[in-house]
C-alpha positions as CSV (number, residue, x, y, z in Angstrom):
1,M,20.5,-11.8,-12.0
2,H,21.8,-13.0,-8.6
3,F,18.7,-13.3,-6.3
4,S,20.0,-15.8,-3.8
5,N,20.3,-13.4,-0.8
6,I,16.7,-12.1,-0.8
7,R,15.0,-12.5,2.6
8,L,12.1,-9.9,2.4
9,I,9.7,-9.3,-0.5
10,A,7.1,-6.5,-0.4
11,T,4.5,-5.6,-3.0
12,D,1.9,-3.0,-3.5
13,M,-1.6,-4.4,-4.3
14,D,-3.7,-2.3,-6.7
15,G,-2.0,-1.8,-10.0
16,T,0.8,-4.2,-8.9
17,L,-0.1,-7.6,-7.5
18,L,-3.8,-7.3,-8.4
19,N,-5.0,-7.0,-12.0
20,S,-7.1,-4.1,-13.2
21,R,-10.2,-5.8,-11.9
22,H,-8.6,-5.9,-8.5
23,E,-8.2,-9.7,-8.7
24,L,-5.4,-11.9,-7.4
25,N,-4.2,-14.5,-10.0
26,E,-4.4,-18.0,-8.6
27,S,-0.8,-18.7,-9.7
28,F,0.3,-16.5,-6.8
29,Y,-0.5,-19.2,-4.2
30,P,2.0,-21.9,-5.2
31,V,4.7,-19.2,-5.6
32,F,3.8,-17.8,-2.1
33,Q,4.1,-21.3,-0.6
34,Q,7.6,-21.7,-2.1
35,L,8.6,-18.4,-0.7
36,K,7.3,-19.4,2.7
37,N,9.2,-22.7,2.5
38,R,12.4,-20.9,2.0
39,G,11.8,-18.6,5.0
40,I,11.3,-15.5,3.0
41,R,9.0,-12.9,4.6
42,F,6.3,-11.4,2.5
43,V,4.7,-8.0,2.9
44,A,1.5,-6.7,1.4
45,A,2.0,-2.9,1.4
46,S,-1.1,-1.0,0.4
47,G,-3.2,2.1,0.9
48,R,-6.0,-0.3,1.6
49,Q,-7.5,-0.9,5.0
50,Y,-5.9,-3.7,7.1
51,F,-9.2,-5.6,7.4
52,N,-9.6,-5.3,3.6
53,L,-6.1,-6.6,2.9
54,E,-6.6,-9.4,5.4
55,K,-9.7,-10.5,3.5
56,K,-8.1,-10.2,0.1
57,L,-5.3,-12.5,1.2
58,E,-7.4,-14.6,3.5
59,N,-5.9,-18.0,2.3
60,V,-2.4,-16.9,3.4
61,K,-3.1,-14.2,6.0
62,D,-1.3,-15.9,8.8
63,D,2.0,-15.8,6.9
64,V,1.7,-12.3,5.4
65,I,2.9,-9.1,7.0
66,F,0.3,-6.3,6.3
67,A,1.6,-2.8,5.9
68,A,-1.8,-1.1,5.6
69,E,-2.9,2.5,5.1
70,N,0.3,3.3,3.2
71,G,2.5,1.9,5.9
72,S,1.0,3.7,8.9
73,Y,-0.3,0.4,10.3
74,V,1.9,-2.7,10.2
75,V,0.4,-6.0,11.5
76,F,1.6,-9.6,11.6
77,R,-0.6,-12.4,13.0
78,D,-2.8,-9.8,14.7
79,Q,0.2,-8.2,16.4
80,E,0.8,-4.5,15.8
81,L,4.4,-4.0,14.7
82,H,4.1,-0.3,13.9
83,V,1.5,2.4,14.3
84,Q,1.9,6.0,13.0
85,A,-1.3,7.9,13.7
86,I,-2.1,11.5,12.6
87,D,-3.4,14.1,15.0
88,R,-7.2,14.4,14.8
89,S,-7.1,18.2,14.8
90,I,-5.0,18.1,11.6
91,V,-7.5,15.7,10.0
92,F,-10.4,17.9,10.9
93,D,-8.7,20.8,9.2
94,L,-8.2,18.7,6.1
95,I,-11.9,17.8,6.1
96,T,-12.8,21.5,6.2
97,T,-10.7,22.1,3.1
98,A,-11.9,19.0,1.3
99,R,-15.6,20.1,1.6
100,N,-14.9,22.9,-0.8
101,I,-13.5,20.7,-3.6
102,P,-16.0,19.5,-6.1
103,D,-16.4,15.8,-6.9
104,T,-14.4,14.6,-3.9
105,Y,-15.5,12.5,-0.9
106,A,-13.6,12.4,2.4
107,I,-12.6,9.3,4.3
108,I,-11.2,9.1,7.8
109,C,-9.2,5.9,8.0
110,G,-9.4,4.8,11.6
111,K,-7.8,1.8,13.2
112,K,-11.2,0.3,14.1
113,K,-12.9,1.3,10.8
114,A,-13.2,4.0,8.2
115,Y,-15.7,6.9,8.5
116,V,-17.5,8.6,5.7
117,E,-20.4,11.0,5.5
118,S,-21.5,10.6,1.9
119,T,-23.9,8.1,0.5
120,V,-23.4,8.8,-3.1
121,P,-23.5,5.4,-4.9
122,A,-20.6,6.0,-7.2
123,F,-18.4,6.9,-4.2
124,L,-19.5,4.0,-2.1
125,E,-18.8,1.6,-4.9
126,H,-15.1,2.7,-4.9
127,L,-15.0,2.7,-1.1
128,R,-16.1,-0.9,-0.8
129,L,-13.2,-2.0,-2.9
130,Y,-10.7,-0.9,-0.4
131,F,-12.4,-0.7,3.0
132,E,-14.0,-3.8,4.6
133,R,-15.2,-2.0,7.8
134,Y,-16.7,1.5,7.5
135,E,-19.4,3.6,9.0
136,I,-21.5,6.3,7.5
137,V,-21.8,9.3,9.9
138,E,-23.6,12.5,9.8
139,D,-20.5,14.7,10.4
140,L,-16.9,13.6,10.1
141,L,-15.9,16.3,12.5
142,E,-17.8,14.5,15.3
143,V,-15.8,11.2,14.9
144,K,-14.1,10.2,18.2
145,N,-12.7,7.2,20.0
146,D,-10.5,5.9,17.3
147,D,-6.9,6.4,16.1
148,F,-6.7,8.2,12.8
149,L,-4.2,6.4,10.6
150,K,-4.8,8.4,7.4
151,F,-7.1,10.9,5.7
152,T,-8.2,9.9,2.2
153,L,-10.0,11.7,-0.6
154,C,-11.9,9.7,-3.3
155,D,-11.7,12.3,-6.2
156,L,-13.9,11.3,-9.1
157,A,-12.6,14.2,-11.1
158,G,-9.0,13.0,-10.9
159,S,-6.8,13.4,-7.8
160,E,-3.6,14.6,-9.4
161,K,-5.3,17.7,-11.0
162,N,-8.4,18.3,-9.0
163,S,-7.7,17.8,-5.2
164,Y,-3.9,17.5,-4.9
165,P,-3.3,21.2,-5.7
166,H,-5.3,22.1,-2.6
167,F,-3.0,20.1,-0.3
168,K,0.4,20.1,-1.9
169,H,1.6,23.0,0.2
170,L,1.4,20.7,3.2
171,K,4.1,18.4,1.9
172,E,6.7,19.7,4.4
173,Q,4.5,18.8,7.3
174,L,2.6,15.8,6.1
175,Q,2.7,12.9,3.7
176,V,0.6,14.1,0.7
177,K,0.4,11.3,-1.9
178,V,-1.5,10.8,-5.1
179,S,-1.9,7.1,-4.6
180,G,-4.1,6.4,-7.7
181,P,-6.0,8.1,-10.5
182,I,-8.9,9.0,-8.1
183,W,-7.2,8.7,-4.7
184,L,-5.3,11.3,-2.6
185,D,-3.9,10.1,0.8
186,I,-2.6,12.4,3.6
187,S,-1.0,11.0,6.7
188,H,1.7,11.7,9.3
189,K,5.0,12.9,8.0
190,L,6.7,9.7,9.1
191,A,3.9,7.4,7.8
192,N,4.8,5.9,4.4
193,K,5.6,2.4,3.0
194,G,9.3,3.1,3.1
195,R,9.2,3.8,6.9
196,A,7.3,0.5,7.3
197,M,10.0,-1.3,5.4
198,E,12.7,0.3,7.7
199,V,10.8,-1.0,10.7
200,L,10.6,-4.5,9.3
201,Q,14.2,-4.6,8.1
202,A,15.4,-3.5,11.6
203,L,13.1,-6.0,13.3
204,F,14.2,-9.0,11.3
205,G,17.8,-7.9,10.7
206,I,17.4,-7.6,6.9
207,S,19.3,-5.3,4.6
208,E,18.2,-3.3,1.6
209,K,20.3,-5.7,-0.6
210,E,18.2,-8.6,0.8
211,T,14.9,-6.9,-0.1
212,M,12.7,-7.0,-3.2
213,V,9.9,-4.5,-3.7
214,F,7.2,-4.0,-6.4
215,G,5.1,-0.8,-7.0
216,D,3.3,1.3,-9.5
217,Y,2.3,4.7,-8.0
218,F,3.6,7.7,-5.9
219,N,2.8,6.1,-2.6
220,D,5.3,3.3,-3.5
221,L,8.3,5.6,-4.0
222,E,9.8,5.5,-0.5
223,M,9.3,1.7,-0.3
224,L,11.1,1.2,-3.6
225,Q,14.0,3.2,-2.3
226,K,14.4,0.8,0.6
227,A,15.2,-2.2,-1.7
228,Y,18.1,-3.0,-4.0
229,Y,15.7,-5.1,-6.1
230,S,13.2,-2.4,-6.8
231,Y,10.7,-3.2,-9.5
232,A,8.3,-0.7,-11.2
233,M,5.4,-2.3,-13.0
234,A,5.2,-1.8,-16.8
235,N,2.0,0.1,-16.1
236,A,3.7,2.3,-13.4
237,H,3.7,6.1,-13.3
238,P,6.8,7.4,-15.1
239,E,8.1,8.9,-11.8
240,V,8.0,5.4,-10.2
241,K,10.0,4.0,-13.1
242,K,12.7,6.6,-12.6
243,V,13.5,5.5,-9.0
244,S,13.3,1.7,-9.7
245,R,16.3,-0.4,-10.9
246,F,14.2,-3.0,-12.7
247,T,10.9,-3.4,-14.5
248,A,8.3,-6.1,-14.2
249,G,5.5,-6.9,-16.6
250,S,2.2,-5.1,-16.1
251,N,-0.3,-6.0,-13.4
252,D,-2.6,-7.4,-16.0
253,E,0.3,-9.6,-17.2
254,N,0.8,-11.0,-13.7
255,G,4.2,-9.3,-13.6
256,V,4.9,-9.7,-9.9
257,V,4.4,-13.4,-9.9
258,A,6.5,-13.8,-13.1
259,V,9.4,-12.1,-11.4
260,L,8.9,-14.2,-8.2
261,Q,8.9,-17.3,-10.3
262,E,12.1,-16.2,-12.0
263,F,13.6,-15.6,-8.6
264,L,12.6,-19.1,-7.3
265,N,13.9,-20.8,-10.5
266,S,17.2,-18.9,-10.3
267,T,17.8,-19.6,-6.7
268,E,17.0,-23.3,-7.2
269,A,19.6,-23.4,-10.0
270,F,22.1,-21.5,-7.8
271,H,21.8,-24.0,-4.9
272,S,21.9,-27.0,-7.2
273,D,25.3,-25.7,-8.5
274,L,26.8,-25.5,-5.0
């Protein structure tokens, strides 16, 4: 496979770069350094909060572009490159609906922090995996003085079957994404990882044929469509595999790093033949 023209690499985190225990394999770091040395830009694109992503990749954070909150907030070296907030009145309507769905817990994903009103331990355990900064409030409908980047439901009964049916009729007006087995994300219609990739490709003058992307779930679909080198993980949802040109090993097999190492080896061989 001819990789030599790649200038931009983006990967989802959970279910993709991270293993099932949400850990980053140490073998990523030397590979990342080689990518940096070749001037290749690297994007961590996730439904996670920006502050959480920054901590997860703390060792290399100054050289990573963060496309957080499913692409609604893109940051590089503390500089905002793209913000796509959602109207707070819409979020408040979503909260009202969500309160009638059993086993679900609402999260307002603000630019400053996340806001929740539940203290259920099982929910907070999941929350802390993805949100570094959060505040427990008495009433989400009273949250003010922040930009709302996304509305998220932690659905312990299973998002695809339990909560998604209550919101899928909004898909014409909003982004409504099942982003994991227990996660449902709703954001501005223009907010998705694919739009974040468009912004970055335009900013740096990079084409889709110079882009490589990895993903595993519905919130990765638009991003995968913005790259010629689109990789679905072996553990990806079947719908993700349908839109991807290539397949990587599973997240527990360190599939992303394996492909990146193949890329580095092939380009080294390519240049040595010139």
